[in-house]
C-alpha positions as CSV (number, residue, x, y, z in Angstrom):
1,M,-19.7,46.4,-21.5
2,I,-16.9,47.9,-20.5
3,I,-14.8,46.4,-17.9
4,T,-12.5,47.4,-16.1
5,I,-10.6,47.2,-12.8
6,D,-12.9,49.1,-10.7
7,D,-16.0,48.1,-12.7
8,Y,-15.9,44.3,-13.0
9,I,-18.8,41.7,-13.1
10,S,-19.0,40.5,-9.8
11,W,-19.9,36.9,-8.3
12,R,-23.7,36.1,-9.5
13,K,-25.8,33.2,-11.5
14,S,-28.7,33.4,-13.0
15,T,-31.7,31.0,-14.3
16,K,-30.8,31.5,-17.7
17,C,-27.5,30.8,-20.0
18,I,-25.2,33.2,-20.0
19,N,-23.1,34.2,-23.1
20,L,-19.8,36.0,-23.4
21,K,-18.0,37.3,-26.2
22,Y,-14.2,39.2,-26.4
23,I,-14.5,41.9,-28.1
24,A,-11.4,44.1,-27.3
25,G,-8.6,45.1,-25.2
26,D,-6.7,43.4,-22.6
27,T,-7.2,39.9,-21.1
28,A,-9.9,39.5,-18.6
29,V,-10.6,36.0,-16.4
30,L,-14.1,34.5,-16.2
31,S,-14.5,32.4,-13.1
32,I,-17.1,29.8,-13.0
33,S,-18.5,27.7,-10.3
34,K,-21.1,25.2,-10.6
35,N,-21.7,24.7,-6.9
36,G,-20.2,27.3,-5.3
37,V,-17.2,25.2,-3.5
38,D,-15.1,24.5,-6.6
39,A,-14.5,26.9,-9.1
40,Q,-12.4,27.2,-12.2
41,A,-11.0,30.4,-14.3
42,M,-10.2,30.8,-18.0
43,Y,-8.7,33.5,-20.0
44,I,-10.8,35.6,-22.2
45,N,-9.2,36.8,-25.1
46,S,-10.1,35.5,-28.4
47,I,-12.6,37.1,-30.7
48,L,-13.5,33.9,-31.7
49,T,-14.7,32.1,-29.0
50,E,-17.9,32.7,-27.3
51,Y,-18.1,31.2,-23.9
52,S,-21.5,30.4,-22.4
53,I,-22.0,29.8,-18.6
54,E,-24.9,27.2,-17.5
55,P,-28.0,28.4,-15.8
56,G,-27.4,28.0,-12.3
57,C,-23.9,28.7,-12.0
58,W,-21.8,31.3,-10.1
59,F,-19.4,33.5,-12.1
60,T,-17.4,36.3,-12.2
61,V,-15.8,38.4,-15.1
62,E,-12.3,40.6,-14.2
63,T,-10.0,42.4,-16.2
64,L,-6.4,41.8,-16.2
65,G,-5.3,45.3,-17.8
66,Y,-6.7,48.4,-18.1
67,K,-10.2,47.9,-19.5
68,T,-11.9,44.9,-21.8
69,E,-14.9,45.3,-24.0
70,I,-17.2,42.1,-24.1
71,E,-20.8,41.5,-25.6
72,E,-22.7,40.1,-22.9
73,N,-26.4,39.0,-21.6
74,I,-25.8,39.3,-18.0
75,N,-29.1,40.2,-17.6
76,S,-31.3,37.6,-18.9
77,G,-33.5,35.6,-16.6
78,S,-33.7,36.1,-12.6
79,V,-29.9,37.1,-11.6
80,T,-28.7,36.3,-8.2
81,I,-26.2,38.8,-6.9
82,A,-23.4,37.3,-4.2
83,P,-22.7,39.0,-0.9
84,E,-19.9,41.8,-0.8
85,N,-16.4,39.5,-0.8
86,W,-18.0,35.9,-1.3
87,R,-16.6,33.7,-3.3
88,P,-16.6,30.0,-3.6
89,T,-14.6,28.3,-0.8
90,P,-13.6,24.3,-0.7
91,L,-15.3,22.6,1.9
92,Q,-13.5,21.9,5.3
93,N,-12.9,18.4,6.2
């Protein structure tokens, strides 16, 4: 899959484990939220690392440059895509 600024993986979650592997291109950012409130981000830029996302976790992938090529199985299981402009938001006290 090729990820560009206009064609990225929007926030979604799956009932299956998702695996991502960097193939080529610019660094990308993988953001994962286990609870829809807190999120952590990591760079995807090494062919030596495979990234796993547990079932039920929200995630998104965006390139930091022109394009990034990744190997993925993002359509495994039953996939829920978040509404446009949704993102994990910390709870307010």
